[in-house]
C-alpha positions as CSV (number, residue, x, y, z in Angstrom):
1,M,126.6,-36.2,228.4
2,M,125.7,-35.6,231.5
3,K,129.3,-35.2,233.8
4,T,128.5,-36.5,237.1
5,E,130.8,-35.0,240.4
6,A,132.8,-37.5,242.7
7,L,130.8,-37.6,245.9
8,K,131.7,-38.9,248.8
9,L,129.0,-41.1,249.9
10,I,128.8,-43.2,253.4
11,N,128.1,-46.4,252.9
12,E,127.6,-47.3,256.6
13,W,123.7,-46.9,258.3
14,D,123.9,-43.6,259.9
15,K,120.2,-42.5,260.2
16,T,118.5,-41.3,263.0
17,F,115.8,-44.4,262.3
18,E,116.8,-48.4,262.6
19,K,117.5,-50.1,259.6
20,S,114.5,-52.3,258.0
21,D,114.8,-56.0,257.0
22,K,112.1,-56.2,255.1
23,V,113.8,-53.5,252.5
24,D,117.0,-53.5,250.6
25,H,119.3,-50.2,250.8
26,S,121.3,-49.2,248.8
27,K,123.1,-45.3,247.7
28,V,122.3,-44.0,244.5
29,T,123.4,-40.7,242.2
30,F,121.6,-38.7,239.5
31,V,122.1,-35.3,237.9
32,N,119.8,-32.3,237.9
33,H,119.5,-29.8,234.7
34,F,121.8,-27.6,236.7
35,G,124.9,-30.3,236.6
36,I,124.8,-31.0,240.1
37,T,124.9,-34.5,241.3
38,L,122.4,-35.2,244.1
39,A,122.7,-38.4,246.3
40,A,120.1,-40.3,247.4
41,D,119.5,-43.3,249.4
42,M,117.1,-45.9,247.7
43,Y,114.8,-48.7,249.5
44,V,113.2,-51.6,247.3
45,P,110.8,-54.1,248.7
46,K,113.0,-57.2,249.1
47,N,112.7,-60.2,246.6
48,A,110.3,-57.7,244.4
49,E,110.3,-59.2,240.9
50,R,107.8,-56.6,239.2
51,K,108.0,-53.3,237.9
52,L,107.1,-51.1,241.3
53,P,105.8,-47.6,241.6
54,A,108.0,-45.5,242.7
55,I,108.2,-42.5,244.9
56,A,110.9,-39.3,245.8
57,V,111.3,-37.9,248.8
58,S,112.8,-35.1,249.9
59,G,112.6,-32.6,253.3
60,P,112.5,-31.5,255.3
61,F,114.1,-27.6,254.7
62,G,117.6,-27.9,256.1
63,A,117.5,-31.7,256.9
64,C,119.3,-34.4,255.2
65,K,117.9,-37.8,253.6
66,E,119.0,-39.6,257.0
67,Q,116.5,-38.0,258.6
68,S,113.2,-38.0,258.0
69,S,113.0,-38.1,254.5
70,G,114.6,-41.8,254.9
71,L,112.1,-42.6,257.4
72,Y,109.7,-42.0,254.8
73,A,110.9,-43.5,252.0
74,Q,112.1,-46.5,254.2
75,T,108.5,-47.0,255.6
76,M,106.4,-46.4,252.0
77,A,109.5,-49.2,250.7
78,E,108.2,-51.6,253.5
79,R,104.8,-50.8,251.9
80,G,105.7,-51.9,248.3
81,F,107.0,-48.7,246.7
82,L,110.4,-48.0,245.3
83,T,111.3,-44.9,247.1
84,I,114.5,-42.9,246.9
85,A,115.1,-40.4,249.7
86,F,117.5,-37.3,248.2
87,D,119.8,-34.8,249.2
88,P,118.8,-31.2,247.6
89,S,121.6,-29.4,245.8
90,F,124.2,-28.0,248.2
91,T,123.7,-30.2,251.0
92,G,124.2,-33.7,252.5
93,E,125.9,-35.9,250.3
94,S,124.9,-34.3,247.7
95,G,126.7,-31.5,244.8
96,G,127.1,-28.3,244.3
97,F,129.0,-24.9,245.8
98,P,128.8,-23.1,247.5
99,R,127.4,-25.3,250.6
100,A,124.4,-24.3,252.6
101,M,122.4,-22.9,249.3
102,H,118.9,-23.0,247.8
103,S,116.8,-21.8,245.1
104,P,113.0,-22.6,244.4
105,D,114.0,-22.6,240.8
106,I,117.0,-25.3,241.3
107,N,115.1,-27.6,244.3
108,V,111.9,-27.8,242.3
109,E,114.7,-29.2,239.4
110,D,116.0,-31.4,242.0
111,F,112.5,-33.0,242.4
112,Q,112.2,-33.6,238.5
113,A,115.2,-34.9,238.5
114,A,114.8,-37.2,240.7
115,V,111.8,-38.2,238.8
116,D,114.0,-38.9,235.8
117,F,116.0,-41.3,237.4
118,L,113.4,-43.1,238.4
119,S,111.2,-42.9,235.0
120,V,114.1,-44.8,233.9
121,Q,114.6,-47.7,236.4
122,D,114.0,-51.4,235.2
123,N,112.1,-51.9,237.9
124,V,110.2,-49.2,238.1
125,D,106.8,-48.6,236.2
126,S,107.1,-45.2,234.6
127,D,103.8,-44.1,234.8
128,R,103.1,-44.9,238.4
129,I,105.5,-42.0,240.1
130,G,104.6,-39.9,243.1
131,I,106.8,-37.7,245.3
132,I,106.5,-37.1,249.1
133,G,107.7,-33.6,250.0
134,I,108.3,-32.3,253.7
135,C,108.8,-29.3,255.5
136,G,109.6,-26.3,252.8
137,W,110.1,-29.1,250.7
138,G,106.6,-29.9,250.7
139,G,106.5,-26.5,249.1
140,M,109.2,-27.9,246.8
141,A,106.8,-30.9,245.9
142,L,103.6,-28.9,245.6
143,Q,105.2,-26.8,242.6
144,T,107.0,-29.2,241.3
145,A,103.7,-31.1,240.5
146,C,102.2,-27.8,239.0
147,F,104.5,-28.8,236.4
148,D,105.8,-31.9,236.0
149,T,103.2,-33.6,234.5
150,R,105.0,-37.4,235.0
151,I,104.2,-37.0,238.6
152,K,100.9,-39.0,239.1
153,A,100.3,-38.4,242.7
154,T,101.8,-35.9,245.6
155,V,101.9,-36.2,249.4
156,T,102.7,-32.6,251.1
157,S,103.7,-33.3,255.4
158,T,103.4,-30.3,257.4
159,M,104.3,-28.3,254.9
160,Y,106.0,-24.5,254.6
161,D,105.6,-22.6,252.0
162,M,109.3,-20.8,252.6
163,T,109.0,-18.3,249.6
164,R,105.9,-17.0,251.7
165,V,108.1,-16.8,255.6
166,A,110.9,-15.3,252.9
167,G,108.9,-12.5,251.9
168,N,106.3,-12.1,255.2
169,G,108.0,-13.7,258.3
170,Y,107.0,-16.4,260.4
171,F,102.9,-16.0,260.5
172,D,102.8,-13.0,258.2
173,A,104.7,-10.9,260.6
174,E,106.9,-8.9,258.9
175,D,104.5,-8.6,256.0
176,S,105.2,-5.1,255.0
177,K,107.0,-2.8,252.4
178,E,109.0,-0.8,255.7
179,A,110.1,-4.9,257.0
180,R,110.8,-6.3,253.7
181,K,113.2,-3.3,252.8
182,A,114.9,-3.5,256.4
183,A,115.7,-7.4,254.9
184,R,117.0,-6.6,251.9
185,E,119.2,-4.0,253.1
186,A,120.4,-6.5,255.6
187,V,120.8,-9.4,253.2
188,N,122.9,-7.2,251.1
189,K,125.1,-6.1,253.5
190,Q,125.7,-9.3,254.4
191,R,126.9,-9.9,250.4
192,T,129.3,-7.5,250.0
193,E,130.7,-8.6,253.9
194,D,130.9,-12.2,252.2
195,Y,132.3,-10.7,248.8
196,R,134.9,-8.9,250.8
197,N,136.1,-11.4,253.2
198,G,135.8,-14.7,250.3
199,S,133.5,-16.9,252.1
200,Y,129.9,-17.4,252.9
201,A,128.5,-16.5,256.5
202,R,126.3,-18.9,258.1
203,A,123.2,-18.1,259.9
204,G,123.6,-20.3,262.2
205,G,120.9,-23.9,262.5
206,V,118.4,-24.3,265.2
207,V,119.4,-22.1,268.1
208,D,121.2,-23.2,270.9
209,P,121.4,-23.7,273.7
210,L,117.3,-22.9,274.1
211,P,116.2,-19.9,275.6
212,E,113.7,-20.2,278.0
213,D,111.5,-17.9,276.6
214,A,111.7,-19.1,273.1
215,P,108.8,-19.8,271.2
216,F,107.2,-22.8,271.1
217,F,108.1,-23.7,267.3
218,I,112.0,-22.7,268.2
219,K,111.4,-25.1,271.1
220,D,109.7,-28.2,269.2
221,Y,112.5,-27.8,266.2
222,Y,115.3,-27.7,268.8
223,D,113.2,-30.8,270.8
224,Y,114.3,-32.8,267.4
225,Y,117.4,-31.1,265.6
226,K,119.4,-31.1,268.6
227,T,118.8,-34.0,270.5
228,D,118.9,-37.5,270.2
229,R,115.6,-37.9,268.2
230,G,116.7,-36.0,265.2
231,Y,120.3,-34.6,265.6
232,H,122.5,-35.6,262.4
233,A,126.0,-34.4,261.5
234,R,125.2,-33.5,257.8
235,S,121.7,-32.1,258.6
236,L,122.1,-27.8,258.6
237,N,119.3,-27.1,260.9
238,S,121.7,-29.5,263.6
239,N,124.7,-27.4,263.1
240,D,125.4,-24.1,261.4
241,G,122.9,-23.7,259.5
242,W,122.2,-21.9,255.6
243,N,124.0,-19.1,254.2
244,V,122.7,-15.5,255.8
245,T,122.5,-14.5,251.9
246,A,120.5,-18.0,250.9
247,G,117.0,-16.3,251.0
248,T,117.6,-14.4,248.1
249,S,115.9,-16.4,245.8
250,L,113.0,-17.5,248.1
251,A,112.1,-13.2,249.1
252,N,112.2,-12.9,245.4
253,T,109.7,-15.5,244.5
254,R,106.3,-17.1,245.1
255,L,105.7,-20.5,244.5
256,F,102.1,-22.1,243.9
257,T,100.8,-19.4,240.8
258,Y,99.5,-22.5,238.5
259,A,98.8,-24.7,241.7
260,G,94.6,-24.5,240.1
261,E,96.2,-26.3,237.2
262,I,97.6,-29.4,239.2
263,D,95.4,-32.0,237.4
264,S,97.4,-34.8,239.5
265,A,96.7,-36.3,242.8
266,V,97.5,-34.2,246.0
267,L,96.8,-34.9,249.4
268,M,98.2,-32.3,252.0
269,I,98.8,-33.4,255.8
270,H,99.5,-31.2,258.9
271,G,99.6,-31.3,262.3
272,E,96.3,-29.6,264.0
273,K,99.0,-27.5,266.6
274,A,101.7,-27.0,264.4
275,H,102.4,-23.4,264.3
276,S,102.8,-24.1,260.5
277,C,98.9,-25.7,259.8
278,Y,97.9,-22.2,258.6
279,M,100.2,-22.5,255.5
280,S,98.9,-26.3,254.2
281,K,95.3,-24.9,254.6
282,D,95.8,-21.2,252.6
283,A,97.3,-24.0,249.6
284,F,95.1,-25.9,249.6
285,Q,92.0,-23.3,248.5
286,L,94.1,-23.2,245.5
287,L,93.8,-26.6,244.5
288,K,90.9,-27.6,242.2
289,G,89.7,-31.5,241.9
290,D,88.0,-33.9,243.5
291,N,91.7,-35.8,243.9
292,K,93.0,-33.3,246.5
293,E,92.4,-33.9,249.8
294,L,93.6,-32.2,253.3
295,M,94.0,-34.3,256.3
296,I,94.6,-32.2,259.2
297,I,96.0,-35.0,262.3
298,P,94.3,-33.9,265.6
299,D,97.2,-32.2,268.9
300,A,100.1,-33.2,266.6
301,V,102.2,-30.2,266.4
302,H,105.3,-29.6,263.0
303,T,107.7,-32.1,264.0
304,D,105.5,-34.7,265.1
305,L,105.3,-35.4,261.3
306,Y,108.8,-35.6,260.9
307,D,109.3,-39.2,262.7
308,G,106.1,-39.7,264.0
309,G,106.4,-38.1,267.8
310,D,105.2,-39.9,270.8
311,H,102.1,-41.3,269.2
312,D,102.5,-42.4,265.8
313,Y,101.2,-39.4,263.9
314,I,102.5,-39.9,260.4
315,P,99.4,-41.4,258.9
316,F,101.4,-44.1,256.6
317,D,98.3,-46.1,256.3
318,K,96.6,-43.1,254.2
319,M,99.6,-42.3,252.5
320,T,99.4,-46.1,251.3
321,S,96.2,-45.8,250.4
322,F,96.2,-42.4,248.8
323,F,99.5,-43.8,246.5
324,E,97.9,-47.4,245.6
325,E,94.9,-45.2,244.4
326,Y,96.4,-42.8,242.3
327,L,99.9,-45.0,241.0
328,K,97.6,-47.3,239.7
């Protein structure tokens, strides 16, 4: 029998977006194969009387379900899907210790556990399940689609391949043996210090105060995570960030080895002016089949696809038609 952790769930509405009067909202929990209990917000279209297609949503990397993933989930529920937005292991309201850790293996399992949960709900058609991954969880979603044949359709939005960033640095600027050795030495030195201190040093979230000469993508993150637009108390990026040593598994792994074997439908969405756009373009080249599509949003930067930015950049109409077509 699966054992569940006793989680402290907040029942009051504390999202960074307005509550919709078109859906019913509730908190749910489920357990992954590592025994970690995950917390999620479930959104169900009001007055739904039939088995519904369902979508699991997570991301961005270092965010919480009260931010972007919840907005995606609630909006797709307004459009007729049963959805959940979940906090990955070790973050937000989900269980797991130590806190503020991540792992590509565990986080892919988180998505599979979300599919497990949806598959057995009385009001879900288990043959019509899709997933949405945002930012770093776009990469985890695509990796999950490589393996989980129950997933009929996958959307990635403003996707990051976090294993590429961990191994090569931003923009592949540290893609050398020397740079990787220096990174390994730093993280392993920190492991010793953490063990000696009996605690995990945190890397810090988005830099605050923001330096005037910060790169644009840092300013972009600041504008979302550190302002009223997207700040949340449980968001790692809004506060103390991940553990310094959390990136070990990412740096020692590469996603998408079997991406060319994904038979199910994939829609990859990215902003034209996003600093991260090269990751979706490169990953899309690995996919095969006429049910795969890359959609570039003109003028949009990375965080414009977190909440729509100033011009409603998130293509919800396209996502709706995509899921309606492939979750028949």
